[in-house]
C-alpha positions as CSV (number, residue, x, y, z in Angstrom):
1,X,15.6,-42.4,-17.5
2,X,12.2,-43.6,-16.5
3,X,9.2,-42.7,-18.7
4,X,6.1,-44.1,-16.9
5,X,3.8,-41.7,-18.7
6,X,5.0,-42.7,-22.1
7,X,2.8,-45.5,-23.5
8,X,5.4,-46.4,-26.0
9,X,8.1,-46.9,-23.4
10,X,9.7,-50.3,-23.7
11,X,7.9,-51.1,-27.0
12,X,10.1,-51.4,-30.1
13,X,9.2,-50.1,-33.5
14,X,9.3,-53.7,-34.7
15,X,6.8,-54.7,-32.0
16,X,4.5,-51.8,-33.1
17,X,4.7,-52.7,-36.8
18,X,4.1,-56.4,-36.2
19,X,1.1,-55.6,-34.1
20,X,-0.4,-53.3,-36.8
21,X,0.2,-55.9,-39.5
22,X,-1.5,-58.6,-37.4
23,X,-4.4,-56.2,-36.6
24,X,-5.0,-54.7,-40.1
25,X,-2.9,-56.6,-42.7
26,X,-0.6,-54.9,-45.1
27,X,-3.4,-53.8,-47.5
28,X,-5.5,-52.1,-44.8
29,X,-2.3,-50.6,-43.2
30,X,-1.5,-49.1,-46.6
31,X,-4.9,-47.5,-46.8
32,X,-4.7,-46.1,-43.3
33,X,-1.1,-44.9,-43.8
34,X,-0.5,-44.6,-47.5
35,X,3.3,-44.9,-47.7
36,X,5.1,-47.0,-50.3
37,X,6.7,-49.4,-47.9
38,X,3.2,-50.6,-46.9
39,X,1.7,-50.6,-50.4
40,X,4.5,-51.8,-52.7
41,X,5.8,-55.3,-51.9
42,X,5.7,-54.7,-48.1
43,X,7.8,-56.5,-45.5
44,X,8.7,-55.9,-41.9
45,X,12.4,-55.5,-42.7
46,X,11.9,-52.9,-45.5
47,X,9.3,-51.0,-43.6
48,X,11.5,-50.8,-40.5
49,X,14.4,-49.5,-42.5
50,X,12.2,-46.8,-44.0
51,X,10.4,-45.9,-40.7
52,X,13.7,-45.6,-38.7
53,X,15.0,-42.9,-41.1
54,X,11.7,-41.1,-41.7
55,X,10.4,-39.4,-38.5
56,X,7.0,-38.2,-40.0
57,X,6.1,-41.7,-41.1
58,X,7.2,-43.3,-37.8
59,X,5.0,-40.8,-36.0
60,X,2.0,-41.8,-38.1
61,X,2.7,-45.5,-37.3
62,X,3.1,-44.8,-33.6
63,X,-0.1,-42.7,-33.5
64,X,-2.1,-45.5,-35.2
65,X,-0.7,-48.0,-32.8
66,X,-1.7,-45.8,-29.8
67,X,-5.2,-45.4,-31.2
68,X,-5.4,-49.2,-31.8
69,X,-4.4,-50.2,-28.2
70,X,-6.7,-47.6,-26.6
71,X,-9.7,-49.3,-28.3
72,X,-8.6,-52.7,-27.0
């Protein structure tokens, strides 16, 4: 199924998270989205595990990513 109108189409959660960490760093990311996986001993692996099972947190990450790429 093609999703040409979806700006997240073809972008993995890992790609999104890596971009945000490179853009903001873990500390700033934890300020912008205050969830424990960003503020307490953060890592890509542990954050992905949490975000894949927590839809509300994943939406916050995706929304921040979309705001970030629109500014670029």
